[in-house]
TIVO-356215 format. One record per residue (C-alpha): residue number from 1; residue in one letter; x, y, z. Coordinates in steps of 0.05 Angstrom, whole numbers. Each point is the difference from the previous one (the first is absolute). Example, Ala and Ser with C-alpha at 12.3 -4.5 7.8 and 13.67 -1.06 7.14 Angstrom:
REM residues 2
NODE   kolke   kenu     east    north       up
NODE       1      A      246      -90      156
NODE       2      S       27       69      -13
REM end
This chain:
REM residues 215
NODE   kolke   kenu     east    north       up
NODE       1      M       24      358      -43
NODE       2      G       29       26      -66
NODE       3      R        6      -43      -61
NODE       4      R       76       -3        4
NODE       5      E       -3      -25       72
NODE       6      D      -53      -50      -18
NODE       7      V       43      -28      -56
NODE       8      R       60       -3       47
NODE       9      R      -39      -39       53
NODE      10      R      -28      -48      -52
NODE      11      T       68      -13      -31
NODE      12      F       30      -11       70
NODE      13      A      -54      -52       15
NODE      14      E        9      -34      -68
NODE      15      I       74       -8       11
NODE      16      L      -10      -34       67
NODE      17      D      -56      -44      -27
NODE      18      A       42      -22      -60
NODE      19      A       60      -17       45
NODE      20      G      -45      -41       45
NODE      21      R      -31      -38      -57
NODE      22      M       68      -15      -30
NODE      23      A       26      -25       67
NODE      24      E      -60      -45       10
NODE      25      A        9      -31      -69
NODE      26      E       76       -5       -5
NODE      27      G       31       19       67
NODE      28      W       31       65       23
NODE      29      Q       64      -12      -39
NODE      30      A      -40       10      -64
NODE      31      V      -21       71       20
NODE      32      T       39       54      -36
NODE      33      I      -14       73      -15
NODE      34      R       -1      -14      -75
NODE      35      R      -48      -58        7
NODE      36      I      -46       42       44
NODE      37      A        1       55      -53
NODE      38      A      -17      -49      -55
NODE      39      E      -56      -30       41
NODE      40      I      -36       66       10
NODE      41      G       18       31      -67
NODE      42      Y       49       53       22
NODE      43      S       74       13      -13
NODE      44      A       50      -15       55
NODE      45      P       14       74       13
NODE      46      V      -73        9       20
NODE      47      I        8      -54       53
NODE      48      Y       63       34       26
NODE      49      Q      -41       64       11
NODE      50      H      -36      -39       55
NODE      51      F       52      -49       25
NODE      52      A       76        8       -2
NODE      53      S       11      -75       -7
NODE      54      K      -31      -69        4
NODE      55      E       20       -1       74
NODE      56      A      -42       62       11
NODE      57      V      -60      -35      -31
NODE      58      L       12      -60       45
NODE      59      R        7       43       63
NODE      60      T      -68       33      -13
NODE      61      L      -32      -68      -11
NODE      62      L       35      -25       63
NODE      63      E      -31       56       41
NODE      64      R      -68      -16      -29
NODE      65      A        8      -74       15
NODE      66      N       18       14       73
NODE      67      A      -60       47        6
NODE      68      D      -45      -56      -27
NODE      69      L       30      -51       48
NODE      70      L       -8       47       59
NODE      71      E      -73       13      -17
NODE      72      R      -13      -75       -5
NODE      73      M       32      -13       67
NODE      74      R      -37       57       34
NODE      75      S      -67      -23      -28
NODE      76      A       14      -71       24
NODE      77      V       17       21       71
NODE      78      D      -48       59       11
NODE      79      G      -56      -17       48
NODE      80      E       28      -69       16
NODE      81      P       27      -25       67
NODE      82      A       72       20       11
NODE      83      A       17      -72       17
NODE      84      R      -16      -18      -72
NODE      85      G       36       59      -31
NODE      86      P       65      -33      -21
NODE      87      H      -37      -59      -31
NODE      88      L      -46       46      -40
NODE      89      A       56       44      -22
NODE      90      A       39      -61      -23
NODE      91      A      -59      -25      -40
NODE      92      A       -8       68      -33
NODE      93      Y       74       -1      -19
NODE      94      L       -7      -67      -34
NODE      95      E      -64       21      -36
NODE      96      F       38       60      -27
NODE      97      A       56      -47      -25
NODE      98      R      -53      -45      -32
NODE      99      S      -41       54      -34
NODE     100      Q       56       49      -18
NODE     101      P       60      -42      -20
NODE     102      G       35       56      -38
NODE     103      P       -4       52       55
NODE     104      Y       17      -53       51
NODE     105      Q       65      -14      -38
NODE     106      L       17       73        7
NODE     107      V      -15        1       74
NODE     108      S       41      -63       13
NODE     109      G       58       16      -47
NODE     110      G      -13      -52      -53
NODE     111      T       43      -12      -61
NODE     112      G        8       59      -47
NODE     113      T      -32       51       46
NODE     114      S       63       44        0
NODE     115      V      -19       30       68
NODE     116      D       53       -3       55
NODE     117      A      -16      -25       70
NODE     118      A        5       69       33
NODE     119      T      -51       29      -49
NODE     120      R      -47      -59       11
NODE     121      R        4        6       75
NODE     122      A      -12       75       -2
NODE     123      A      -61      -10      -44
NODE     124      A      -26      -51       51
NODE     125      T        8       47       60
NODE     126      E      -75        7       13
NODE     127      V      -14      -74      -10
NODE     128      L       55      -18       49
NODE     129      A      -25       51       51
NODE     130      F      -70      -29       -6
NODE     131      T       27      -70       10
NODE     132      R       35       22       64
NODE     133      R      -66       31       25
NODE     134      V      -37      -64      -15
NODE     135      V       50      -43       38
NODE     136      H        2       50       57
NODE     137      A      -76       -1        6
NODE     138      W        1      -76       -1
NODE     139      A       52       -1       56
NODE     140      A      -39       49       42
NODE     141      D      -66      -37      -10
NODE     142      T       29      -69       16
NODE     143      A       48       24       56
NODE     144      A       57      -32      -38
NODE     145      G       70       23       11
NODE     146      P       53       22        1
NODE     147      V       -6        9      -76
NODE     148      D       56       29      -43
NODE     149      L      -41       33      -55
NODE     150      D       58        3      -48
NODE     151      D       12      -75        6
NODE     152      A      -75      -15       -3
NODE     153      C      -11       42      -63
NODE     154      D       62      -26      -36
NODE     155      L      -19      -72       16
NODE     156      L      -71       12      -23
NODE     157      W       21       33      -66
NODE     158      G       52      -54      -14
NODE     159      T      -50      -55       12
NODE     160      L      -53       33      -44
NODE     161      H       50       11      -56
NODE     162      G       17      -74        2
NODE     163      L      -73      -20        1
NODE     164      A      -14       46      -59
NODE     165      G       54      -38      -38
NODE     166      I      -33      -65       18
NODE     167      G      -67       27      -22
NODE     168      S       27       19      -69
NODE     169      I       19      -73      -13
NODE     170      E      -55      -25      -46
NODE     171      D      -11      -68       32
NODE     172      V       -1       30       70
NODE     173      G      -38       65       -6
NODE     174      F      -21       56       46
NODE     175      D      -56      -38       34
NODE     176      R       53      -45       29
NODE     177      A       44       61       16
NODE     178      L      -57       32       38
NODE     179      H      -12      -64       39
NODE     180      L       73       -3       19
NODE     181      A        1       74       18
NODE     182      E      -51      -11       55
NODE     183      Q       45      -52       31
NODE     184      A       64       39      -11
NODE     185      V      -26       64       31
NODE     186      S      -27      -38       60
NODE     187      A       69      -33        9
NODE     188      L       37       66       -5
NODE     189      L      -47       35       50
NODE     190      G        4      -61       45
NODE     191      Y       73       15       12
NODE     192      W      -20       63       37
NODE     193      T      -63      -29       31
NODE     194      V       36      -54       40
NODE     195      P       42       29       58
NODE     196      P       75      -10      -15
NODE     197      T       38      -51       42
NODE     198      D       58       21       44
NODE     199      P       59      -43      -24
NODE     200      D       28       -5       72
NODE     201      T      -63      -20       36
NODE     202      H      -39      -32      -58
NODE     203      H      -62       36       25
NODE     204      P      -39       52      -39
NODE     205      R       18       71       17
NODE     206      A      -53       48       22
NODE     207      H      -49       13      -57
NODE     208      R        4       75      -12
NODE     209      P      -54       34      -43
NODE     210      N       54       46      -28
NODE     211      V       15       16      -72
NODE     212      R       71       20      -20
NODE     213      G       14       39      -62
NODE     214      E      -63       43       -3
NODE     215      K       16       74       -2
REM end
């Protein structure tokens, strides 16, 4: 690697690190190109050589945050029974929110993040696909069904986002959120575990070990 490329890579990393530190201390609304430049001792034009805007900095950090979340979820689930997969993935999500509050705000669209919903969802593509696989594996292992994976994943993510918000409340905390997550995931999965009732006969319909939504 040449010296010029080494300097470029180092400056790129310094920009991202400075933005992350600033967000942790003051929130994402405090992050600007000029403040990043001042933080690392460069002029604003130098920053613009690497990132066209603050939003470009945030998009890169968003991609890194999702990669971190995905790795945590994979590590939590790998080698464990499929029946426990959704619970373990949920706990990994909340641990990410606890230990990485700044990146979590980016992932969840917190105040001042300046990242639109479509960009956030695109950055989370692999995390969402992994969540679908975890729920699908749970359904296959427990003979639950029929399961709509889109519904299951949206309900799971919505619940976890709410629990992360509870966890961030100082007098509640993430230990409480993790405790509630175990119950909440069990309740959500229980919807597909119990055979649905036919409204005309009031008797459970045949329990089909079939998973809808998996392609």
